[in-house]
C-alpha positions as CSV (number, residue, x, y, z in Angstrom):
1,M,-57.3,-21.8,32.9
2,S,-55.8,-19.8,35.7
3,D,-56.9,-16.4,36.8
4,N,-53.7,-14.8,35.3
5,D,-54.6,-16.2,31.8
6,K,-58.0,-14.5,31.7
7,K,-58.2,-11.4,29.5
8,Y,-59.7,-8.2,30.8
9,T,-62.4,-6.8,28.6
10,D,-64.2,-3.6,28.8
11,P,-67.7,-3.8,27.4
12,E,-67.8,-0.1,26.6
13,L,-64.5,-0.2,24.7
14,E,-65.6,-3.3,22.7
15,R,-68.8,-1.6,21.8
16,F,-67.0,1.6,20.7
17,L,-64.5,-0.4,18.6
18,R,-67.4,-2.4,16.9
19,E,-69.3,0.8,16.1
20,N,-66.2,2.7,14.9
21,K,-64.3,-0.2,13.3
22,E,-63.9,1.5,9.9
23,M,-62.5,4.6,11.5
24,V,-60.1,2.7,13.8
25,M,-58.9,0.6,10.8
26,R,-58.4,3.7,8.7
27,L,-56.3,5.3,11.6
28,F,-54.2,2.2,11.9
29,K,-53.7,2.1,8.1
30,E,-52.7,5.7,8.1
31,E,-50.3,5.2,11.0
32,K,-48.8,2.1,9.2
33,D,-48.5,4.0,5.9
34,M,-46.9,7.0,7.7
35,M,-44.4,4.6,9.4
36,E,-43.6,2.8,6.1
37,N,-42.9,6.2,4.4
38,L,-40.8,7.4,7.3
39,F,-38.8,4.1,7.2
40,K,-38.3,4.4,3.4
41,E,-37.1,8.0,3.7
42,E,-34.7,7.1,6.6
43,K,-33.5,4.1,4.6
44,G,-32.8,6.3,1.6
45,M,-31.0,8.9,3.6
46,F,-28.9,6.3,5.3
47,R,-28.1,4.6,2.0
48,G,-27.1,8.0,0.6
49,A,-24.9,8.8,3.5
50,C,-23.2,5.4,3.3
51,D,-22.6,6.0,-0.4
52,E,-21.1,9.4,0.2
53,E,-18.8,8.0,2.9
54,K,-17.8,5.1,0.7
55,A,-16.9,7.5,-2.1
56,R,-14.9,9.7,0.3
57,A,-13.0,6.7,1.6
58,E,-12.2,5.5,-1.9
59,E,-11.0,9.0,-2.9
60,F,-8.9,9.2,0.3
61,A,-7.4,5.7,-0.4
62,E,-6.7,6.7,-4.0
63,K,-4.9,9.9,-3.0
64,G,-2.9,7.9,-0.4
65,K,-2.0,5.3,-3.0
66,D,-0.9,8.0,-5.5
67,K,1.2,9.8,-2.8
68,A,2.9,6.5,-1.8
69,K,3.7,5.7,-5.5
70,E,5.1,9.2,-5.9
71,K,7.3,9.0,-2.8
72,A,8.5,5.5,-3.7
73,Q,9.4,6.8,-7.2
74,E,11.3,9.7,-5.6
75,V,13.3,7.4,-3.3
76,F,14.0,5.1,-6.2
77,N,15.2,8.0,-8.4
78,A,17.5,9.2,-5.6
79,F,19.2,5.8,-5.3
80,T,19.6,5.6,-9.1
81,D,20.9,9.1,-9.5
82,P,24.4,8.9,-11.3
83,E,26.0,11.2,-8.7
84,V,24.8,9.0,-5.8
85,Q,25.9,5.9,-7.7
86,K,29.4,7.4,-8.1
87,H,29.6,7.9,-4.4
88,F,28.4,4.4,-3.7
89,M,31.0,3.0,-6.0
90,A,33.7,5.0,-4.2
91,M,32.4,3.8,-0.9
92,G,32.5,0.2,-2.1
93,L,36.1,0.6,-3.3
94,E,37.1,2.1,0.0
95,F,35.4,-0.7,1.9
96,M,37.2,-3.3,-0.2
97,M,40.5,-1.5,0.5
98,G,39.8,-1.5,4.2
99,M,39.0,-5.2,4.1
100,S,42.2,-5.8,2.2
101,A,44.2,-3.9,4.8
102,L,42.5,-5.9,7.5
103,V,43.3,-9.2,5.9
104,S,46.9,-8.1,5.5
105,A,47.1,-7.1,9.1
106,M,45.4,-10.3,10.5
107,P,47.3,-13.5,11.1
108,F,45.8,-15.4,8.2
109,P,47.5,-18.3,6.3
110,D,49.6,-17.3,3.3
111,G,46.9,-18.5,0.8
112,V,44.4,-16.0,2.1
113,K,47.0,-13.2,2.0
114,D,47.9,-14.1,-1.6
115,M,44.2,-14.0,-2.5
116,A,44.0,-10.5,-0.9
117,D,47.0,-9.4,-2.9
118,K,45.4,-10.6,-6.2
119,A,42.2,-8.7,-5.2
120,K,44.3,-5.6,-4.5
121,E,45.9,-5.9,-8.0
122,A,42.5,-6.3,-9.7
123,R,41.1,-3.3,-7.8
124,K,44.1,-1.2,-8.8
125,K,43.8,-2.2,-12.4
126,S,40.0,-1.4,-12.3
127,A,40.7,2.0,-10.8
128,E,43.3,2.7,-13.5
129,N,40.8,1.7,-16.2
130,F,38.1,3.8,-14.6
131,S,40.5,6.8,-14.4
132,K,41.5,6.4,-18.0
133,A,37.9,6.2,-19.1
134,N,37.0,9.3,-17.1
135,A,40.0,11.2,-18.5
136,D,38.9,10.2,-22.1
137,R,35.4,11.5,-21.3
138,S,36.8,14.8,-20.1
139,K,38.8,15.3,-23.3
140,G,35.6,15.2,-25.3
141,S,35.7,11.8,-26.8
142,D,32.6,10.1,-28.3
143,S,31.4,8.7,-25.0
144,A,28.6,10.7,-23.5
145,A,28.2,11.8,-19.8
146,P,26.2,9.4,-17.6
147,E,22.5,9.6,-18.4
148,K,19.9,9.5,-15.8
149,I,17.3,6.7,-16.5
150,N,13.9,6.9,-15.0
151,I,12.7,3.4,-14.3
152,Q,9.1,2.7,-13.5
153,P,8.5,-0.3,-11.1
154,A,6.4,-3.0,-12.8
155,V,2.9,-3.5,-11.7
156,K,2.6,-6.6,-9.5
157,K,0.3,-9.2,-11.0
158,K,-2.1,-11.0,-8.8
159,S,-1.4,-14.7,-8.6
160,P,-4.3,-17.1,-9.0
161,P,-5.5,-18.6,-5.7
162,K,-3.8,-21.9,-4.8
163,A,-5.8,-25.0,-4.9
164,K,-6.4,-26.6,-1.5
165,K,-4.8,-30.0,-1.0
166,E,-7.2,-32.9,-0.2
167,E,-6.3,-34.9,2.8
């Protein structure tokens, strides 16, 4: 054994500890109990704080989810509004007429120009039918005005996890 491995002992301290062993053990036990109680209290407070924060986070996420659903529904309703759809239809017809005029002005083969003429005739006939139906509606015939339909998006189902392929 080297000199560094020798333990220093104080005879007076050893005698004091032997004579007061019960008191020292009681003090150590009290200190240990106090530390355990403090640890339990701190652990309980920490757990309570974590639970509160978790509840706040879940509430915040739920509010965000509800707001997102509400905004998505508002956007969806805007696109499905009959007035908006009427303008989209007019825009589509205008676009088709522009494309038809472009095809007529471009140096395409006669077959392509014939197809464009047929499309122009079909569009003209559709516009006449649309105007006639609109006029009938204005006269008060049995057909009702366009009705706004509120469509709720379907809830997405979770797919089962895919099985891993064995190699």
